[in-house]
C-alpha positions, 0 to 999 in steps of 0.5 A: 182481199183485206179491208186495207186493199179495198181502201186503196185507190189509184188515179188513172190519167190517159191520152184518150185520143190514142187507141193504144192509151185506151187499150192500155187503160182497159188492161191496167184498170182490169188488173187493179180491180181484180186485186181489189184496188179502187180506180178513179178517173176524170169524168171528162175522160170516162166517156172515151174509156170503156170502163166498168161501173166500179171505176169512180168518176170525178169531175175536175171542175168540182175539185180545186187544184190537186183535190181531185186526187184526194185519197189516192196513193198513186197517179198512173199516167198513160201517154206520150210526153205531153200527157206525162207533163199533164200528169205532172201538173196533177202530181205537183198540185196533190203531192201524189206520186206519178207513175208514167207509162210511155206510149210515145216516142222518148218518154224520159218521165215514164217508168214503164213501157206498154209491154210492162203493164201486167208487171206494173200492176203487180208492182203497184198492188204489192207497193213495190215501187220507190218515190223520188222527188224532182226539182221544179222551177218557179217562174215570175214575169215582171214589168216595171216592177209589177208582177204580170204572171207567175207559173212553174215548170218541171222541164223548162221555162222557155222565153221565145220570140213570137214573130218569126221574122224578127230576132228577140233581143235579150240580156241574161242574168245570173244572181243579179249580175248580167252575163251576156246580151244577144239577139236570137230565138230565145233562151231555155231555163231548165231543170236536170229533168228537162235537160233531155227535153227542149234544152237538149234540142237547143244544144244544152248538156245532159244533166243526171237527175241526181245533180241539183243545178239550173240550166240556161241555154240560148236558142240560135243566139247571134253572139260571141258568147252564147254557151249553155250555163249550169248554175247552182240550184239556189241561183236566180236566173233572169232574162230581160226582154229588150225595150225595142224588140219584137214580141216574146212569149213564155212557155212553161213545159210547152203547155202554158204560155203568156205573152211578154211585152217589150221591157219585161223581166222573167225570173226563174228559181228553184221551185218550192214544190217538187214533183214526186215520181214513182220508180219501179226500177233502179237502173242507172240513168246512163242505161235509160239515156242509152235506151231512150236515144238508142245510143251506139254502144256496140263494142263496149267491154266494160272495166276489167274485173 
């Protein structure tokens, strides 16, 4: 065990409300410590995780933004999609790559499943993983030209109606030009990473992560033209809320929300800061898509050799 190994630290983030996540955390921590790596967790979560004293505990309130991960080489996240998106917030703020372990249902952001934990620990110890950057969104909310709110998203920024009984009147815009207006439940602006999330559920296309593009997908729109749009990565998407419509709400990755007054304007552009994801496998995205959605591929023979 070298002095270099002793200095390496992995941050662990887990859904402590899931017994499976707690058990998985125990196994990952034991494996990392056995190989001489340091492990750090949030003090707020440590009480719910049966961890040895060797694990470093740090209070989130004591560190601004991503500083809670200072000195860490990797962020390992155990949980479902919500926990992985929470981990993405830490990863983006710190620049530390995130390695997700799926303990939920789909988990497109995850690189490993719960059965891969020992393999995962070995790969982390040996530094046998690659890091890729995923596009994010920068989101601003304006009213009468004044900035009301700014946010970001890895998957999507969704403008939705706040009142179930009323449609939300919207006009969508690309690069400063209006495209269509309609009443409906809202519109999703997404990244390729988010194309398999909310945008997919709303009828949008699946976009391979290597493609640089922005998506705009109307939700239950009452309009002759309300098709999903795929734009250039440097386009600026905008959604204007009608002056005489019901209340709206902006959701970023389904985790952070802000109320939208009538007449407000939401602008979405390529994010200045990407999220870095650690990858253990070089499997094509096609294989991941088929596996995650359990797509029927029986009878496929492949191209002739």
